[in-house]
C-alpha positions as CSV (number, residue, x, y, z in Angstrom):
1,X,-17.3,-15.3,49.6
2,X,-13.8,-15.0,48.1
3,X,-14.2,-18.3,46.2
4,X,-17.5,-17.1,44.8
5,X,-15.9,-13.9,43.5
6,X,-13.1,-15.8,41.9
7,X,-15.6,-18.2,40.3
8,X,-17.6,-15.3,38.9
9,X,-14.4,-13.7,37.6
10,X,-13.4,-17.0,36.0
11,X,-16.8,-17.4,34.3
12,X,-16.6,-13.8,33.0
13,X,-13.1,-14.4,31.7
14,X,-14.2,-17.6,30.0
15,X,-17.1,-15.9,28.4
16,X,-14.8,-13.1,27.1
17,X,-12.4,-15.7,25.6
18,X,-15.3,-17.5,23.9
19,X,-16.7,-14.2,22.6
20,X,-13.2,-13.3,21.3
21,X,-12.8,-16.7,19.6
22,X,-16.3,-16.4,18.0
23,X,-15.5,-12.9,16.8
24,X,-12.2,-14.0,15.2
25,X,-14.0,-17.0,13.6
26,X,-16.7,-14.7,12.1
27,X,-14.0,-12.3,10.9
28,X,-12.0,-15.2,9.4
29,X,-15.1,-16.5,7.6
30,X,-16.0,-13.1,6.2
31,X,-12.4,-12.7,5.1
32,X,-12.5,-15.9,3.2
33,X,-15.7,-14.9,1.4
34,X,-14.1,-11.5,0.5
35,X,-10.9,-13.2,-0.6
36,X,-12.9,-15.5,-3.0
37,X,-14.6,-12.5,-4.5
38,X,-11.2,-10.7,-4.8
39,X,-9.7,-13.7,-6.7
40,X,-12.7,-13.8,-9.1
41,X,-12.1,-10.1,-9.8
42,X,-8.3,-10.5,-10.3
43,X,-8.8,-13.5,-12.6
44,X,-11.3,-11.6,-14.7
45,X,-8.8,-8.7,-14.8
46,X,-6.1,-11.0,-16.2
47,X,-3.7,-10.7,-13.3
48,X,-3.7,-14.4,-12.3
49,X,-1.3,-16.9,-13.9
50,X,0.2,-19.3,-11.3
51,X,2.9,-21.9,-11.8
52,X,4.1,-24.6,-9.3
53,X,7.5,-23.8,-7.8
54,X,9.2,-25.9,-5.1
55,X,5.9,-27.0,-3.5
56,X,4.1,-23.7,-3.7
57,X,2.4,-21.6,-6.4
58,X,3.9,-18.4,-7.7
59,X,2.1,-15.9,-9.9
60,X,3.5,-14.6,-13.1
61,X,1.4,-11.9,-14.9
62,X,2.6,-11.6,-18.5
63,X,1.8,-8.4,-20.3
64,X,2.8,-6.8,-23.6
65,X,4.1,-8.0,-26.9
66,X,4.6,-11.8,-27.0
67,X,6.7,-11.4,-30.1
68,X,9.3,-9.4,-28.3
69,X,12.8,-10.9,-28.4
70,X,13.4,-10.6,-24.6
71,X,11.2,-10.6,-21.6
72,X,11.5,-7.9,-19.0
73,X,11.2,-9.5,-15.6
74,X,9.9,-7.2,-12.8
75,X,11.3,-8.0,-9.3
76,X,9.4,-6.1,-6.5
77,X,10.9,-4.5,-3.4
78,X,10.3,-5.7,0.2
79,X,6.7,-5.9,1.2
80,X,5.4,-4.6,-2.1
81,X,2.3,-6.8,-2.6
82,X,0.7,-5.1,-5.6
83,X,3.8,-4.7,-7.8
84,X,1.9,-6.2,-10.8
85,X,-0.5,-3.2,-10.8
86,X,1.8,-0.5,-9.5
87,X,4.4,-1.0,-12.2
88,X,1.8,-0.6,-14.9
89,X,2.0,3.2,-14.2
90,X,5.3,3.2,-16.0
91,X,5.3,0.1,-18.2
92,X,1.9,0.0,-19.8
93,X,2.8,2.5,-22.5
94,X,5.6,0.1,-23.5
95,X,3.3,-3.0,-23.8
96,X,3.0,-2.7,-27.6
97,X,6.7,-3.2,-28.1
98,X,8.0,-5.2,-25.2
99,X,6.9,-8.2,-23.1
100,X,6.9,-7.9,-19.3
101,X,6.6,-10.6,-16.7
102,X,5.6,-9.4,-13.2
103,X,6.7,-12.2,-10.9
104,X,5.3,-12.3,-7.3
105,X,7.8,-14.2,-5.2
106,X,6.5,-16.5,-2.5
107,X,4.2,-14.8,0.0
108,X,3.8,-11.7,-2.2
109,X,0.7,-10.5,-4.1
110,X,-0.9,-13.5,-5.7
111,X,1.7,-16.1,-4.9
112,X,1.3,-18.6,-2.1
113,X,3.2,-18.1,1.2
114,X,5.8,-20.6,2.4
115,X,7.9,-21.2,5.5
116,X,11.0,-21.8,3.3
117,X,13.9,-19.6,4.4
118,X,14.2,-16.6,2.0
119,X,17.9,-16.6,1.4
120,X,19.0,-14.9,-1.7
121,X,19.9,-18.3,-3.3
122,X,16.3,-19.5,-2.5
123,X,14.6,-16.4,-3.9
124,X,16.6,-16.4,-7.1
125,X,16.1,-20.1,-7.5
126,X,12.3,-19.6,-7.2
127,X,12.4,-16.8,-9.8
128,X,14.3,-18.9,-12.3
129,X,12.1,-22.0,-11.8
130,X,8.9,-19.9,-12.1
131,X,10.0,-18.4,-15.4
132,X,10.9,-21.7,-16.8
133,X,7.7,-23.3,-15.7
134,X,5.8,-20.4,-17.3
135,X,7.5,-21.1,-20.6
136,X,9.6,-18.0,-20.6
137,X,13.1,-18.5,-21.9
138,X,16.4,-16.8,-21.0
139,X,18.1,-14.5,-21.5
140,X,16.0,-12.0,-19.5
141,X,16.0,-8.3,-18.9
142,X,15.8,-8.0,-15.1
143,X,14.0,-5.0,-13.6
144,X,14.4,-4.7,-9.9
145,X,12.9,-2.0,-7.7
146,X,14.3,-1.4,-4.2
147,X,15.4,-4.7,-2.7
148,X,14.5,-6.4,-5.9
149,X,17.7,-4.8,-7.2
150,X,19.7,-6.9,-4.7
151,X,18.2,-10.1,-6.1
152,X,18.8,-8.8,-9.6
153,X,22.5,-8.2,-8.8
154,X,22.9,-11.7,-7.3
155,X,21.2,-13.2,-10.3
156,X,23.3,-11.4,-12.9
157,X,26.6,-12.1,-11.0
158,X,25.7,-15.8,-10.5
159,X,24.1,-16.6,-13.8
160,X,25.3,-14.0,-16.3
161,X,24.4,-16.2,-19.3
162,X,20.7,-15.8,-18.4
163,X,20.8,-12.0,-18.4
164,X,20.6,-9.8,-21.4
165,X,20.3,-6.5,-19.4
166,X,19.4,-5.2,-15.9
167,X,17.2,-2.2,-15.0
168,X,17.6,-0.9,-11.5
169,X,14.8,1.4,-10.3
170,X,16.0,3.2,-7.2
171,X,17.5,0.0,-5.8
172,X,18.8,-0.8,-2.4
173,X,22.4,0.6,-2.5
174,X,25.0,-1.9,-1.7
175,X,28.2,-0.1,-2.8
176,X,29.7,1.0,0.5
177,X,30.6,-1.9,2.8
178,X,30.6,0.5,5.8
179,X,27.1,1.7,4.9
180,X,26.0,-1.9,4.3
181,X,27.0,-2.9,7.8
182,X,25.2,0.1,9.4
183,X,22.1,-0.5,7.2
184,X,21.7,-4.2,7.9
185,X,22.9,-4.8,11.5
186,X,19.5,-4.1,13.1
187,X,17.3,-5.6,10.5
188,X,15.2,-8.5,11.8
189,X,11.6,-9.6,12.2
190,X,10.3,-8.7,15.7
191,X,7.2,-9.4,17.6
192,X,5.2,-6.7,15.9
193,X,5.9,-8.2,12.4
194,X,5.0,-11.8,13.5
195,X,1.8,-10.5,15.1
196,X,1.0,-8.7,11.8
197,X,1.5,-11.9,9.9
198,X,-0.8,-13.9,12.2
199,X,-3.4,-11.1,12.1
200,X,-3.2,-11.0,8.3
201,X,-3.7,-14.7,8.1
202,X,-6.8,-14.5,10.4
203,X,-8.3,-11.7,8.3
204,X,-7.8,-9.0,11.0
205,X,-5.8,-6.9,8.6
206,X,-9.1,-5.7,7.0
207,X,-9.9,-4.0,10.3
208,X,-6.5,-2.4,10.9
209,X,-4.6,-2.2,7.6
210,X,-4.8,1.0,5.5
211,X,-4.2,0.0,1.9
212,X,-4.7,3.6,0.7
213,X,-1.2,4.3,2.0
214,X,0.1,2.3,-0.9
215,X,-2.6,2.9,-3.6
216,X,-3.6,6.6,-3.3
217,X,-0.8,7.7,-5.6
218,X,-1.7,5.4,-8.5
219,X,-2.8,7.0,-11.7
220,X,-6.3,5.6,-12.4
221,X,-9.2,4.5,-10.4
222,X,-8.9,1.1,-12.0
223,X,-5.3,0.7,-10.8
224,X,-6.3,1.8,-7.3
225,X,-9.2,-0.7,-7.2
226,X,-7.0,-3.6,-8.3
227,X,-4.1,-2.7,-6.1
228,X,-6.4,-2.4,-3.0
229,X,-7.9,-5.8,-3.9
230,X,-4.5,-7.4,-4.0
231,X,-3.4,-5.7,-0.7
232,X,-6.6,-6.9,0.8
233,X,-5.8,-10.6,0.2
234,X,-2.9,-10.7,2.7
235,X,-0.7,-7.6,3.4
236,X,1.9,-9.6,5.5
237,X,3.4,-13.0,5.1
238,X,5.9,-15.4,6.6
239,X,8.3,-14.9,3.7
240,X,8.4,-11.1,4.4
241,X,9.4,-11.8,8.0
242,X,12.0,-14.3,6.7
243,X,13.4,-11.7,4.3
244,X,13.8,-9.3,7.2
245,X,15.7,-12.0,9.1
246,X,17.9,-12.8,6.1
247,X,18.3,-9.1,5.0
248,X,21.9,-8.6,6.2
249,X,23.1,-11.9,5.0
250,X,21.5,-11.6,1.6
251,X,23.0,-8.1,1.1
252,X,26.4,-9.3,2.3
253,X,26.5,-12.3,-0.1
254,X,25.4,-10.2,-3.0
255,X,27.9,-7.4,-2.3
256,X,30.7,-9.8,-2.1
257,X,29.9,-11.1,-5.6
258,X,29.8,-7.6,-7.3
259,X,32.3,-7.3,-10.1
260,X,32.1,-5.1,-13.3
261,X,30.8,-6.9,-16.4
262,X,29.6,-6.0,-19.8
263,X,25.9,-6.7,-19.3
264,X,24.1,-3.4,-20.1
265,X,22.4,-1.8,-17.1
266,X,20.1,1.2,-16.5
267,X,20.3,2.7,-13.0
268,X,17.3,5.0,-12.2
269,X,18.3,7.0,-9.1
270,X,15.4,8.7,-7.3
271,X,17.5,10.7,-4.8
272,X,17.1,14.4,-4.8
273,X,20.3,16.6,-4.9
274,X,19.0,20.1,-4.8
275,X,16.9,22.0,-2.2
276,X,14.2,22.5,-4.8
277,X,14.0,18.8,-5.7
278,X,14.0,17.7,-2.0
279,X,11.2,20.1,-1.2
280,X,9.2,19.0,-4.2
281,X,9.6,15.3,-3.1
282,X,8.5,16.2,0.4
283,X,5.5,18.1,-0.8
284,X,4.5,15.1,-2.9
285,X,4.9,12.6,0.0
286,X,3.0,14.9,2.4
287,X,0.1,15.1,-0.1
288,X,-0.2,11.4,-0.6
289,X,0.0,10.8,3.2
290,X,-2.8,13.3,3.8
291,X,-4.9,11.8,1.0
292,X,-4.5,8.4,2.7
293,X,-5.6,9.8,6.0
294,X,-2.1,9.6,7.6
295,X,-0.7,12.4,9.6
296,X,2.2,14.2,7.9
297,X,3.3,15.9,11.1
298,X,6.0,13.3,11.8
299,X,7.6,13.1,8.4
300,X,11.1,11.5,8.4
301,X,12.7,14.7,7.4
302,X,11.5,18.0,8.9
303,X,11.3,20.8,6.4
304,X,13.6,22.9,8.7
305,X,16.4,20.4,8.1
306,X,16.5,21.1,4.3
307,X,19.5,23.3,3.9
308,X,22.8,23.3,2.0
309,X,24.4,21.0,4.5
310,X,21.6,18.4,4.0
311,X,22.2,18.7,0.2
312,X,25.9,18.1,0.7
313,X,25.1,15.0,2.8
314,X,22.9,13.7,-0.1
315,X,25.7,14.3,-2.6
316,X,28.2,12.6,-0.3
317,X,25.9,9.6,0.0
318,X,25.8,9.4,-3.8
319,X,29.6,9.5,-4.1
320,X,30.2,7.1,-1.2
321,X,27.5,4.5,-2.0
322,X,25.5,4.9,-5.2
323,X,28.5,5.7,-7.5
324,X,30.5,3.0,-5.8
325,X,27.7,0.5,-6.5
326,X,27.5,1.6,-10.1
327,X,31.3,1.3,-10.5
328,X,31.1,-2.2,-9.1
329,X,28.4,-3.2,-11.6
330,X,30.0,-1.9,-14.7
331,X,28.5,-0.7,-18.0
332,X,25.8,1.4,-16.4
333,X,23.6,4.1,-17.9
334,X,22.7,6.4,-15.0
335,X,19.5,8.5,-14.9
336,X,18.5,10.7,-12.0
337,X,14.8,11.3,-11.6
338,X,14.5,13.0,-8.2
339,X,11.4,12.0,-6.2
340,X,9.7,9.4,-4.1
341,X,11.3,5.9,-3.7
342,X,8.4,4.5,-5.8
343,X,9.4,6.8,-8.6
344,X,7.4,4.8,-11.1
345,X,4.2,6.1,-9.3
346,X,5.5,9.6,-8.6
347,X,6.9,10.4,-12.1
348,X,5.7,7.6,-14.4
349,X,6.2,9.5,-17.6
350,X,9.9,10.1,-16.9
351,X,10.4,6.5,-15.9
352,X,8.7,5.3,-19.1
353,X,10.9,7.5,-21.1
354,X,14.1,6.2,-19.5
355,X,12.9,2.6,-19.9
356,X,12.0,3.1,-23.5
357,X,15.3,4.7,-24.5
358,X,17.3,1.9,-22.7
359,X,15.2,-1.0,-24.1
360,X,15.3,0.4,-27.6
361,X,19.1,0.0,-27.4
362,X,18.8,-3.6,-26.2
363,X,16.2,-5.0,-28.5
């Protein structure tokens, strides 16, 4: 009797496994069909332009005035898959005067994934090779958002002759060595991230991933549509997990290289330094969370915490970290546009104005 029960349980378990495998297979097949349709749409939209780099393909979407003297090279932040669309919110008004190259590094957006370790040396090497293979010649104007600013700093400090200017859009701040240690010591890819990568590769992301979290605050329906299409291709990759594992070392290597130079730089700081600006930022973030169907009850900063002491802490962070970073870079034009970290989506007109004024001085 006991053997018969175990046999039945074993059969049921086997059936469940087979059903699960079949379900994953069906989802995978549907995902591939949808991916093919997505690629067709993106090709027709003019977003696809791949070049071969170190055994994998990288996408470089070139926009704007091909007669411009220098190319502005956009370097996205960590896990920002639709940078090529999102940055249009602030750069499209400048396409008549300047040329922009939106480069998806390996495993991002429309570039192929790779198991190559994403050290800062490897990432910058891939960027340089991709631009060369796309026929774009140095010197470049680098434009790094968030962690893209770290790669920009490493690039300009290591290959200064290739850089005409650098634009930092609310970059990862690496001025204070104490803050860097605290910021990086716990960064690494865990089980949840690896599971997300595997799920993404199998097409399961279309069931559980909410792309609206990243696209709801874009300016036009067309931008939202294209951004959601890109996010739908593969929202997680092996390179993103590798960047997490190399985060601390990449920051440390770059911070050690920092030394003031004469390369012109624009630093757009999105930190808020008054109670009014902080509350305005929080209201904006609450709004986009609710529009994306995400609960705003657990926001990182409760409204009750916004007081003069909090403002003082923000200003102290600026003095201790951001100003220190700026001083270590040298020749920086500083612009404060208080708001969301993706300030180019929150306040695109103000970012466009800052970019235009800076670029007019360079070209």
